C-alpha positions as CSV (number, residue, x, y, z in Angstrom):
1,M,43.0,-24.0,-9.8
2,E,46.3,-25.5,-8.5
3,I,49.0,-22.9,-8.3
4,L,52.7,-23.5,-7.7
5,C,54.6,-20.6,-6.3
6,T,58.4,-20.4,-6.4
7,N,61.3,-17.8,-6.6
8,D,65.0,-17.3,-6.6
9,D,65.3,-15.1,-3.5
10,G,64.6,-18.0,-1.1
11,Y,61.5,-19.1,0.9
12,L,61.9,-16.3,3.5
13,A,61.8,-13.5,0.9
14,S,59.1,-10.9,1.2
15,G,58.4,-11.1,-2.5
16,I,57.2,-14.7,-2.4
17,R,54.9,-13.9,0.5
18,V,53.3,-11.2,-1.6
19,L,53.0,-13.5,-4.6
20,A,51.5,-16.4,-2.6
21,S,49.0,-14.0,-1.0
22,A,47.9,-12.7,-4.4
23,A,47.7,-16.2,-5.8
24,H,45.5,-17.5,-2.9
25,A,42.7,-15.3,-4.2
26,L,42.7,-17.4,-7.5
27,G,43.1,-21.0,-6.2
28,S,45.0,-23.4,-4.0
29,V,48.6,-22.4,-3.6
30,T,51.7,-24.6,-2.8
31,T,55.0,-22.9,-2.3
32,V,58.3,-24.7,-3.3
33,A,61.3,-22.4,-3.0
34,P,65.1,-22.5,-2.5
35,D,66.5,-22.6,1.1
36,R,68.7,-19.5,0.3
37,E,69.1,-16.8,-2.3
38,Q,69.7,-18.2,-5.8
39,S,69.8,-15.0,-7.8
40,A,71.6,-15.2,-11.2
41,T,71.6,-19.0,-11.2
42,S,69.7,-18.9,-14.5
43,H,68.4,-22.3,-15.7
44,S,71.0,-24.4,-13.8
45,L,70.2,-27.8,-12.5
46,T,71.8,-29.6,-9.5
47,M,73.2,-32.9,-11.0
48,H,76.3,-33.6,-8.9
49,H,74.8,-34.2,-5.5
50,P,71.4,-35.2,-4.2
51,L,68.7,-32.7,-3.4
52,R,66.8,-32.5,-0.2
53,A,63.4,-31.0,0.5
54,R,61.8,-30.3,3.9
55,R,58.4,-28.9,4.8
56,T,57.9,-26.0,7.2
57,T,55.2,-25.8,9.8
58,D,53.1,-23.6,7.5
59,G,53.4,-26.0,4.6
60,V,56.1,-24.5,2.5
61,Y,58.5,-26.9,0.8
62,V,62.1,-25.8,1.1
63,V,64.7,-27.2,-1.4
64,D,68.5,-27.0,-1.1
65,G,68.8,-26.3,-4.8
66,T,68.1,-23.8,-7.6
67,P,64.8,-22.4,-8.8
68,T,64.7,-24.8,-11.7
69,D,65.3,-27.7,-9.2
70,C,62.3,-26.5,-7.2
71,V,60.0,-26.6,-10.2
72,L,61.2,-30.0,-11.3
73,L,60.9,-31.5,-7.8
74,A,57.5,-29.9,-7.3
75,V,56.0,-31.2,-10.5
76,N,57.6,-34.7,-10.5
77,A,57.9,-35.6,-6.8
78,L,56.5,-33.2,-4.2
79,L,53.0,-32.3,-5.4
80,P,50.1,-34.8,-5.4
81,K,48.9,-33.4,-8.8
82,R,50.3,-31.4,-11.6
83,P,49.8,-27.6,-11.1
84,D,47.7,-25.6,-13.5
85,V,50.0,-22.7,-13.4
86,V,53.4,-21.7,-12.0
87,V,54.1,-18.2,-10.7
88,S,57.7,-17.1,-9.8
89,G,58.8,-14.1,-7.8
90,V,58.2,-11.4,-6.8
91,N,61.9,-10.9,-7.4
92,H,63.8,-8.4,-5.4
93,G,65.0,-6.3,-8.4
94,A,64.3,-5.9,-12.1
95,N,64.4,-8.6,-14.7
96,M,64.4,-6.7,-17.9
97,G,66.4,-6.9,-21.1
98,E,69.3,-9.3,-20.9
99,D,68.6,-9.9,-17.3
100,V,66.2,-12.6,-18.3
101,L,69.1,-14.7,-19.5
102,Y,70.6,-14.7,-16.0
103,S,67.5,-14.6,-13.8
104,G,66.6,-17.6,-11.6
105,T,63.1,-16.1,-11.3
106,V,62.6,-16.2,-15.0
107,A,64.3,-19.6,-15.3
108,A,61.8,-21.1,-12.9
109,A,58.9,-19.9,-15.0
110,M,60.8,-21.1,-18.1
111,E,61.2,-24.6,-16.7
112,A,57.4,-24.8,-16.1
113,T,57.0,-23.7,-19.7
114,V,59.3,-26.5,-20.9
115,L,57.1,-28.9,-18.9
116,G,54.0,-27.6,-20.7
117,I,52.6,-25.6,-17.7
118,P,51.5,-21.9,-18.1
119,A,54.0,-19.7,-16.2
120,I,54.4,-16.1,-15.1
121,A,57.5,-14.4,-13.6
122,F,57.2,-11.3,-11.4
123,S,59.9,-8.8,-10.5
124,F,59.9,-5.5,-8.6
125,T,62.2,-3.0,-10.2
126,G,62.8,-0.9,-7.1
127,P,66.0,-1.2,-5.0
128,H,64.3,-1.7,-1.6
129,Q,62.7,-5.1,-1.1
130,E,60.4,-3.8,1.7
131,E,58.6,-1.7,-0.9
132,I,57.2,-5.0,-2.4
133,E,54.8,-5.1,0.5
134,G,51.3,-3.9,-0.4
135,W,51.5,-5.0,-4.1
136,D,49.2,-8.0,-3.4
137,P,46.1,-6.5,-5.0
138,V,47.9,-5.4,-8.1
139,V,49.6,-8.7,-8.6
140,E,46.3,-10.5,-8.1
141,R,44.7,-8.3,-10.8
142,I,47.6,-9.0,-13.2
143,L,47.4,-12.8,-12.6
144,S,43.6,-12.7,-13.0
145,A,43.9,-10.8,-16.3
146,L,46.5,-13.1,-17.8
147,L,44.9,-16.4,-16.6
148,R,41.3,-15.6,-17.6
149,Q,42.2,-15.5,-21.3
150,P,40.6,-18.4,-23.3
151,T,44.0,-19.9,-24.1
152,F,47.6,-19.5,-22.8
153,P,50.2,-19.2,-25.5
154,E,52.2,-22.4,-26.1
155,N,55.9,-22.4,-25.4
156,T,55.6,-18.9,-23.9
157,L,55.9,-17.4,-20.5
158,F,55.0,-13.9,-19.3
159,N,57.7,-11.8,-17.7
160,V,56.1,-9.1,-15.5
161,N,58.1,-6.1,-14.1
162,L,56.5,-3.8,-11.5
163,P,57.5,-0.1,-11.5
164,A,59.4,1.3,-8.5
165,I,56.5,3.4,-7.3
166,S,53.6,3.0,-4.9
167,P,51.0,0.5,-6.1
168,D,48.3,3.1,-6.1
169,E,50.3,5.2,-8.5
170,V,50.5,2.6,-11.3
171,R,49.3,4.1,-14.6
172,G,48.3,0.7,-16.1
173,M,49.7,-2.3,-17.8
174,K,51.7,-2.4,-21.1
175,V,52.7,-5.3,-23.3
176,T,56.3,-4.8,-24.1
177,H,59.5,-6.1,-25.8
178,L,62.8,-6.6,-24.0
179,G,65.0,-3.5,-23.8
180,K,68.7,-3.4,-23.6
181,R,70.8,-3.2,-20.5
182,R,74.4,-2.2,-20.1
183,Y,76.5,-2.4,-17.0
184,S,79.7,-0.4,-16.3
185,D,82.2,-1.1,-13.5
186,S,80.4,-4.4,-12.8
187,I,83.6,-6.2,-11.7
188,A,85.3,-5.2,-8.5
189,R,89.0,-6.1,-8.1
190,G,91.0,-6.3,-4.9
191,N,93.3,-8.3,-2.7
192,D,92.4,-10.5,0.2
193,P,94.1,-10.3,3.6
194,M,96.7,-12.8,2.3
195,G,97.5,-10.4,-0.6
196,K,96.0,-12.6,-3.2
197,E,94.0,-10.9,-6.0
198,Y,90.3,-11.6,-6.3
199,F,87.5,-10.5,-8.6
200,W,83.9,-9.9,-7.5
201,I,81.1,-9.8,-10.2
202,G,78.2,-7.6,-9.4
203,G,77.3,-4.0,-8.6
204,G,78.3,-1.3,-11.0
205,V,75.9,1.1,-12.7
206,A,73.2,-0.1,-15.2
207,S,72.0,2.0,-18.1
208,W,69.1,1.1,-20.3
209,E,68.0,1.5,-23.9
210,G,64.5,1.1,-25.3
211,G,61.5,3.1,-26.3
212,D,58.2,3.5,-24.6
213,D,57.2,0.0,-25.8
214,S,60.1,-1.7,-24.2
215,D,60.0,-3.2,-20.7
216,F,62.4,-0.5,-19.4
217,G,60.4,2.3,-21.0
218,A,57.1,1.1,-19.6
219,V,58.3,0.8,-15.9
220,D,60.2,4.1,-16.2
221,N,56.9,5.7,-17.2
222,G,55.0,4.2,-14.3
223,Y,53.4,1.2,-16.0
224,V,53.5,-2.6,-15.3
225,S,55.5,-4.2,-18.1
226,V,54.3,-7.6,-19.5
227,T,56.7,-9.2,-21.9
228,P,55.9,-12.6,-23.6
229,L,59.0,-14.7,-23.8
230,H,59.3,-17.5,-26.3
231,L,61.4,-20.7,-25.7
232,D,62.5,-20.8,-29.4
233,L,65.6,-18.5,-29.6
234,T,66.0,-19.1,-33.4
235,N,66.5,-15.9,-35.4
236,Y,64.2,-16.8,-38.2
237,G,64.9,-13.6,-40.1
238,L,68.4,-14.7,-40.7
239,L,67.8,-18.3,-41.7
240,E,67.7,-17.8,-45.5
241,E,70.6,-15.4,-45.5
242,I,72.9,-17.8,-43.5
243,R,71.8,-20.7,-45.7
244,G,73.3,-18.7,-48.6
245,W,76.7,-18.5,-46.9
246,D,79.5,-20.8,-48.0
247,L,79.6,-23.1,-45.0
248,A,80.8,-26.2,-46.8
249,L,83.2,-28.4,-44.9
C-alpha cells in the first residue's frame, strides 16, 4: 500500500512523525508537508506565485505552500505513482464541529477525496503537543480498522479526533457526528508601538455543544471520535421546501 502523509503544522511537527510511524506498519510512506505551520488555512490554494519543493536527507518533501498544495503536488508531480490513501495530521489541537471548515489538516484529506483517493484526518484534542508522542500504536490500529473494510465510502473522508488522555486510557472508538463549537473573546484588540490599532484573531474560550454521539461528546468521555465527512454540502431536507418559495425574477 502506498501512503501519502501530510499535515498543516509543518514537516517538523511531532504529530506528523507519529502519523508516519503508525502508517509505516501498513505500507510504504511518503511525507509531503508544508515548510511552516499552516493552521486554519482551510482549503486554500497558492495561485499567485510559484511553489517550490525540496527533499530532506530523510526523504521528506517540504513544500512552501498550504496543505492542499502539498496533496496536489504530491499526487500530480512529486510521487512516482498515485497513493492508495492519504493520511493527514496528527494535528496539534482538536478539529471538531465547525473547526473542520477552517482546518488545513481536514482540507488536505478533503483534497485527496476530491481527487478520488481515500483519506483520513487525525487530530489530538489536548493542548500540549508533546502529549501526541506515544499514540503510534493507537493510530496504527485506527488506520488498520478503517482501511481493512471491503470498500471505502465514495466522496467521504474520515475525521478522527483523539481524546486528551493517555493512549492506554482510551475507552474505545465511536462513530460520531459533528458537534457545535462556540468561541468567546476570540478577537484581541490593541495598539502597536506607533499607536495604530490592530486586531488579532485567535485565542479566546471555546465551549461545545453535542450529545454523547457527537465528536465532542465522544472525546470528552475518553473515546476516539470517527466522523465521516461528505463533500456534498447540499441540505437535501430543504430542497423541496425552498423550491416552493416564490423566487421568481
